[in-house]
N, C-alpha and C positions, 0 to 999 in steps of 0.2 A: 500230545496226549496228556503230558504232565500239566500243561496249562489248563486243559479242560477239567481235569480232577481238582486242581486248585480252585477254579472257578465254581465248580459244583460244591466244594466244601464251604466256600464263602457264602454262597446262596443258602445252603442248609443252616449254617450258624446264624445268618441274618434272619431267617425265617423263624428259628427258635426264639430269638430275642424280640421279634416284632409281633408275636402272637398276642391276640386279644386275650384279656383276663375275664373270666366269668365272675360276675358280681351278683349279689342278691340285694335287692332294695326292698325294705319292709316299711310300708306306710301304715302308721297307727292312728288311732282315734278318728277313724272315719265315721261320718254319719251315714249309716246304712240306708240304702235306697233313696238317697237324696242327691240327685244330680250325678254328673260324671266327674271322674278325676283326671285332670290334665297334668301330665308329667313332662318336664323338659330337662335335658342334660346339656350343660354348657361346658365347652372344652378350652375356653379362654376368656380373659377379661373382656376382650372386644366383643365376642359373641354374647356374653352376659349383658354388657352395657347396651348393646344394640338389639337385645331380645331375639337373636338368631341362634336357636339351639343347634347343637350338633346332632341330637336325636330327640325326638318328642313322640309321644303317643297318648291315647286316651283309654282309661280303664273305667269299668262300671263300678259303681259304689254299692256293690251287693254284700259286702262284708265290713266288719269293723277293722280288719287288718287285711291288707293287699300285699301279696309277695310277687315281685318282678324279678325275673332273671334276665340279665343283660350282659352282652359282651362289649368290653371297651379295651382300646389299647392302653398301655400304661401311661399315666399322666395324671394331671390335676383337673378336677371337674367340680362343677357346682350342680347339684340336683335340686330342682324346685318342683313343687306340686301345688295345685289348688283344687278345691272342690267347688264345682260350679252348681250351687244349690238351686238357682232359678233357671238353669239350663238355657242361658243366653249366649254361651260359647265364649265368655270372657270373665276375667276376674273384676268383680265390682269393687270400686273404691269410694270412700267418702270424700268430702271436699278437701280434706287435708292429705289425701293420698294414701290413707290407711285402708287395707283390705277389709271389706265387709264379710267376705266368705273365708272359710278355713284355708290356711296356707301351711306349707311345709318346706323348709330349706335344709340342706345339709349343713352341719355344724351350727345349727341355730336352735337355741333352747327357749326361744319366746321372750326373752327378757331384753328390754331395750331395742335399739335399732338393729336390723339385721346386719347391715354393713355391705361391703361390696365383694367382689370375687375373691380377693385375697384372704378375706375373713371367713368366707363360707366354703372355701374349696376343700376338697378331700383328695387324698392321693390314692390312686388305684395302681397297686403294684404286685398284687398276688391274687391267685384264684380263690374263689369261694369267699371273697370279702363280703361281710354283711353290713349294710348300711341302713340304720334305723332312722326314719324321719317321722316325727310326731306332727300331725296336722293340729294347727293352733287357730283358734278363733280370736282375732286381735281385738274386735269390739263387739 
């Protein structure tokens, strides 16, 4: 019986520390009623490099600011978004690889090159964390 109680205690403690954290993602400077917003959440450098998001979803661009509630395990993430102005389902780039449509990245202010996962990552470690991402038109 004592072993069962100890096992139960360990499981309960593990559950408390492994719980997902509720975060708010705020996408700003959206062109209202101009295509859909594609959002991707990457949980590792490999998933970011290979463009294989941990989570992804599509939102309507019916407001200048969109609020998204999401639950994520503690850890480091990169959140990216783009507004598909021409509704072709992809981010359009020019011949130099610069986005033609508005984009937003966690930890990116629009100045210079965005960088990789380590530069853009944010730490999720507490509930009700608010992440603000401004949509930027590069060209």
